[in-house]
C-alpha positions in Angstrom: 84.1 128.9 84.4 86.0 126.1 85.7 83.5 123.6 86.8 78.9 123.9 87.1 77.1 122.2 89.7 73.8 120.8 89.0 72.3 119.5 91.6 69.3 119.7 94.3 68.8 122.8 95.9 68.2 121.5 99.5 67.8 123.8 102.7 69.6 121.7 105.0 67.8 122.0 108.7 70.2 120.8 111.4 69.1 118.9 114.9 71.1 117.2 116.9 69.0 114.1 118.2 69.7 110.9 120.2 69.4 107.0 119.3 65.8 106.7 120.4 64.3 109.2 118.1 66.1 107.0 114.6 64.6 103.8 116.2 61.2 105.4 117.2 61.2 106.9 113.3 61.8 103.5 111.5 65.1 105.5 110.3 68.3 103.5 109.1 71.4 105.7 111.0 73.6 106.2 108.4 71.2 106.8 105.3 69.4 109.3 103.4 65.4 108.5 103.5 63.1 110.0 101.3 60.2 111.8 102.7 57.3 112.1 100.0 54.4 113.5 101.8 55.4 117.2 103.4 52.8 116.4 106.0 54.7 113.4 107.4 57.9 115.7 106.9 56.3 119.0 109.1 55.1 116.5 111.5 58.9 115.4 112.6 60.6 118.5 112.0 57.8 120.3 114.7 59.2 117.7 117.5 63.1 118.2 116.9 64.7 121.6 118.5 66.9 123.0 115.3 70.6 123.8 115.7 71.2 125.3 112.1 69.2 126.2 108.9 71.8 126.4 105.7 71.6 126.3 102.1 72.7 122.8 100.9 72.4 119.8 98.5 75.5 117.3 98.0 77.1 119.1 94.8 75.7 122.4 95.7 78.3 122.1 98.7 80.9 120.6 96.5 80.6 123.9 94.7 81.2 125.8 98.0 84.2 124.6 98.9 85.6 124.9 95.3 84.4 128.4 95.1 86.4 128.8 99.1 89.5 127.3 97.1 89.8 130.1 94.6 87.7 128.8 91.7 85.1 130.1 89.7 82.4 127.9 90.0 78.2 128.5 89.0 75.2 125.7 90.5 71.7 125.2 88.9 69.1 123.5 90.8 65.9 124.4 91.0 64.4 126.0 94.3 60.7 128.3 94.3 60.1 131.4 94.6 59.3 131.2 98.4 61.3 132.5 101.6 63.6 129.1 101.8 64.2 129.9 98.3 65.2 133.6 98.4 67.2 132.2 101.6 68.9 129.1 99.1 70.2 131.9 96.6 71.2 134.4 98.8 73.4 132.0 100.5 75.2 130.6 97.4 75.7 134.2 96.0 77.0 134.9 99.2 79.9 132.2 98.8 80.5 134.0 95.4 78.5 130.9 93.3 76.7 132.3 90.1 73.5 130.6 90.4 71.8 129.7 87.3 68.5 129.2 88.0 65.5 131.8 88.0 63.4 131.2 90.6 59.6 131.2 90.8 56.4 130.0 92.0 56.3 126.1 91.8 53.4 124.1 92.9 55.9 122.5 94.9 57.4 124.4 98.1 62.0 124.9 98.1 63.3 121.1 99.1 64.5 120.7 102.6 66.5 118.2 104.2 66.8 117.3 107.7 70.4 116.1 109.1 69.5 114.3 112.5 73.2 114.1 114.7 73.3 111.8 116.8 75.9 111.5 120.1 78.2 109.2 118.4 78.5 112.2 114.8 76.6 109.8 112.4 73.9 112.2 110.2 70.6 110.5 109.4 69.2 112.4 106.7 65.2 112.4 105.6 64.7 114.7 102.8 61.8 116.2 101.3 62.7 117.0 97.5 59.9 119.4 97.2 60.7 121.5 93.6 63.9 120.5 93.7 63.4 116.9 92.2 61.4 118.0 89.4 64.4 119.2 87.5 63.9 119.1 83.0 65.8 119.5 80.9 64.4 123.5 80.3 66.4 124.3 83.5 69.5 123.4 82.4 71.0 126.1 79.6 73.3 124.4 77.0 75.6 127.8 76.3 76.2 127.8 80.3 77.5 124.1 80.0 79.5 124.5 77.4 81.4 127.7 79.1 82.6 125.3 82.0 85.7 123.0 81.8 83.7 120.0 83.5 80.2 119.4 84.8 79.6 118.0 88.6 76.7 115.7 89.0 74.6 113.8 92.1 72.5 110.6 91.9 70.6 112.0 94.8 69.2 113.9 91.5 69.0 111.5 89.2 65.6 110.1 88.2 63.7 108.8 85.5 61.5 111.5 83.4 62.2 114.4 83.8 65.6 115.0 85.6 67.0 111.8 84.1 66.3 114.2 80.1 68.1 117.5 82.1 70.8 114.7 83.2 71.3 113.7 79.9 71.2 117.2 78.2 73.9 118.4 80.5 75.9 115.3 79.8 76.0 115.2 76.2 77.1 119.0 75.6 79.8 119.0 78.7 83.0 118.7 77.7 84.1 116.6 80.8 81.6 114.9 83.2 82.3 113.9 87.2 79.3 112.6 89.1 78.9 111.4 92.8 76.6 108.6 93.5 75.6 109.9 96.2 74.4 107.0 98.6 73.8 103.4 98.8 69.7 103.6 99.0 70.0 105.6 95.3 72.7 102.9 93.4 70.2 100.4 94.8 67.3 102.3 93.5 68.7 102.8 90.1 71.6 100.1 89.5 71.6 99.0 85.7 71.5 103.0 84.7 74.2 104.4 87.5 76.5 101.2 86.0 75.8 102.5 82.4 76.8 106.1 83.1 80.0 104.8 85.2 81.0 102.3 82.1 80.0 105.3 79.2 79.0 108.5 80.4 81.2 109.6 82.9 85.0 110.8 83.6 85.3 110.7 87.4 83.0 108.9 89.5 83.3 109.7 93.4 81.7 106.6 95.8 82.5 105.1 99.3 83.1 102.2 99.5 79.7 100.2 99.9 77.9 102.3 97.1 80.7 100.5 94.8 80.2 97.1 96.4 76.7 97.6 95.9 77.1 99.4 91.9 78.7 96.0 90.6 77.3 93.3 93.8 81.0 92.7 94.8 81.7 89.9 96.9 84.8 92.0 98.0 87.1 94.8 97.7 89.1 93.2 95.1 86.4 93.2 92.5 85.6 96.7 92.9 89.0 97.3 92.2 89.3 95.5 88.8 86.5 96.4 87.6 87.8 100.0 88.2 90.8 98.9 86.4 89.1 98.0 83.3 87.3 101.2 82.7 90.0 103.7 82.1 88.2 106.1 83.8 88.7 107.7 86.7 87.4 106.2 89.7 87.7 107.5 93.6 86.8 105.9 96.8 86.5 106.9 100.2 86.9 103.6 102.8 86.3 105.9 105.9 89.0 104.7 108.5 91.1 103.4 105.5 91.0 106.9 103.3 90.4 106.9 100.2 91.6 105.0 96.6 91.6 106.4 93.0 92.0 104.2 89.9 93.1 105.2 86.6 93.9 102.0 84.6 96.4 100.4 86.1 97.4 103.0 88.1 96.2 103.0 91.8 96.9 105.3 94.3 96.1 105.8 98.0 95.9 108.0 100.8 95.6 107.3 104.9 92.8 109.6 107.1 93.7 112.4 109.2 94.2 111.4 113.5 93.7 112.6 115.8 90.7 115.0 114.6 87.5 116.1 117.1 84.9 114.9 114.7 81.6 116.9 115.7 79.6 115.7 112.3 80.6 114.1 109.8 78.3 115.9 107.3 79.2 117.2 104.5 82.5 114.7 104.4 82.0 113.5 101.3 81.1 116.5 99.5 84.1 118.3 100.9 86.3 115.5 100.0 85.2 115.9 96.2 85.2 120.3 96.4 88.8 118.9 97.4 89.9 116.6 94.8 88.3 118.0 91.8 90.0 121.5 92.7 93.4 119.6 92.6 92.0 118.0 89.4 91.1 121.4 88.0 94.4 122.7 88.7 96.6 120.4 87.2 97.8 118.3 90.1 99.0 114.7 90.3 96.2 112.1 91.6 98.0 111.1 95.2 97.5 116.0 95.3 94.1 115.8 94.8 93.2 112.6 96.9 95.3 114.9 100.0 93.5 117.7 99.0 90.4 116.1 99.3 91.6 114.8 102.7 92.6 118.1 104.4 88.4 119.7 102.9 87.0 116.8 104.4 88.9 116.4 107.6 87.9 120.1 108.6 84.6 119.9 108.3 83.6 117.1 110.2 85.6 119.0 113.0 82.4 121.2 112.7 78.7 121.4 112.6 77.0 121.9 109.2 78.7 120.6 105.3 80.6 124.0 104.8 83.7 125.7 105.5 
């Protein structure tokens, strides 16, 4: 198996909303808010018209993209033995992703993410993690890790306690480790831990410009470049309209963005960018070719609704 993803198993519920809905619910546009109360989550959901429901989760989206590009892939993510859990498993299997998790009845339901798309195509997410955030070291099989050339993790899943132990077990048995920092709020919550991971544990780090700036309390992007050059690791940073940059030691490679796209929904842009880049990396393409494959995949996904092609 070329790559194994470990991440939140979340069912995405995509809804179109107006700007007023975002402000009325005290949400910060373009970010992800964690909701811990099931009743609060259900209340918000009851006021929405659902456009589409799909098996999601950041790393799972990337793994599906890698499967669609012809790579042999697997995924570990915790669901409950309920209706959404069954749909989640079926969704992965239909995309030729080997699912290394045996679901059972859990105290919490399968995780759900509301993806609220405003008229400007920006997406704001409200996530009720349910049982997905309760992943523990028993859910991670060492043999499965060792059969993979690389594992891919997400910052969304990292938390003190059981998830941290699951991460550490996976990383200590992996040949190569890639991770996405996921979200600026994640970085701010776990800054010292993420900094340690980026410096000492990860072979490849994916982040956007804001996440990297926050991680090292940078004054400007030059600080980020200098930090990345000193690591001797592969740091891949997306920069919105400025394209993307990969830094590997003193080697700095940049590419631009596709022009004249009919953007419908930015959901999954980062996930599919990572899929394209990792496809190139796993198949021995140059770093520029990896960046371009990431650009190609992300450009496709933002011209449709939802985070999967």
